[in-house]
C-alpha positions in Angstrom: -55.9 -31.6 -1.0 -52.7 -32.0 -3.0 -50.5 -30.9 0.0 -52.2 -33.6 2.1 -51.7 -36.1 -0.7 -48.0 -35.2 -0.8 -47.6 -35.5 3.0 -49.3 -38.9 2.9 -46.9 -40.2 0.2 -43.5 -41.8 0.6 -41.9 -38.4 -0.2 -44.0 -36.8 2.5 -42.9 -39.5 4.9 -39.3 -38.7 4.2 -40.0 -35.0 4.6 -41.5 -35.5 8.0 -38.5 -37.5 9.1 -36.0 -34.9 7.8 -37.9 -32.0 9.3 -38.0 -33.9 12.6 -34.3 -34.5 12.5 -33.7 -30.8 11.8 -36.0 -29.7 14.7 -34.4 -32.2 17.0 -30.9 -30.9 16.1 -31.9 -27.3 16.7 -33.4 -28.2 20.0 -30.3 -30.1 21.1 -27.8 -27.6 19.8 -29.4 -24.4 21.2 -31.1 -25.9 24.3 -33.2 -23.8 26.6 -36.8 -23.4 25.5 -35.8 -24.7 22.1 -35.7 -28.2 23.7 -39.5 -28.0 23.1 -38.7 -27.7 19.4 -36.6 -30.7 19.7 -39.4 -32.6 21.3 -41.7 -31.6 18.4 -38.9 -33.0 16.2 -39.2 -36.4 17.9 -42.9 -36.4 17.2 -42.3 -35.7 13.5 -39.8 -38.5 13.4 -42.2 -41.0 15.0 -45.1 -39.9 12.7 -42.9 -40.3 9.7 -41.5 -43.6 10.7 -45.0 -44.9 11.5 -46.2 -43.4 8.2 -48.9 -41.4 10.0 -50.3 -38.2 8.5 -52.3 -36.3 11.2 -53.8 -34.0 8.6 -55.1 -36.8 6.4 -58.4 -37.4 8.2 -59.2 -33.7 8.1 -59.2 -33.8 4.3 -60.6 -37.2 3.7 -57.4 -39.1 3.4 -56.5 -42.0 5.7 -54.6 -41.5 8.9 -52.1 -44.3 8.2 -51.1 -44.7 4.6 -50.5 -48.3 3.5 -49.2 -49.5 0.1 -52.8 -50.5 -0.9 -53.7 -46.8 -1.0 -50.9 -45.8 -3.5 
């Protein structure tokens, strides 16, 4: 549960965005089938920007974290 709590926090939001940027960069630099990795990076960036944690509901946390939950 602590990993989900971390991913649902502001730090986790930043981590999702940074990981997404790294994956996007790898996909764009190396191309080929790694473009799929880049597409996954875009998903991570969008989820981080929208503050959505897909694992949250699986562990009893909200899907979208709002300030009221901190």
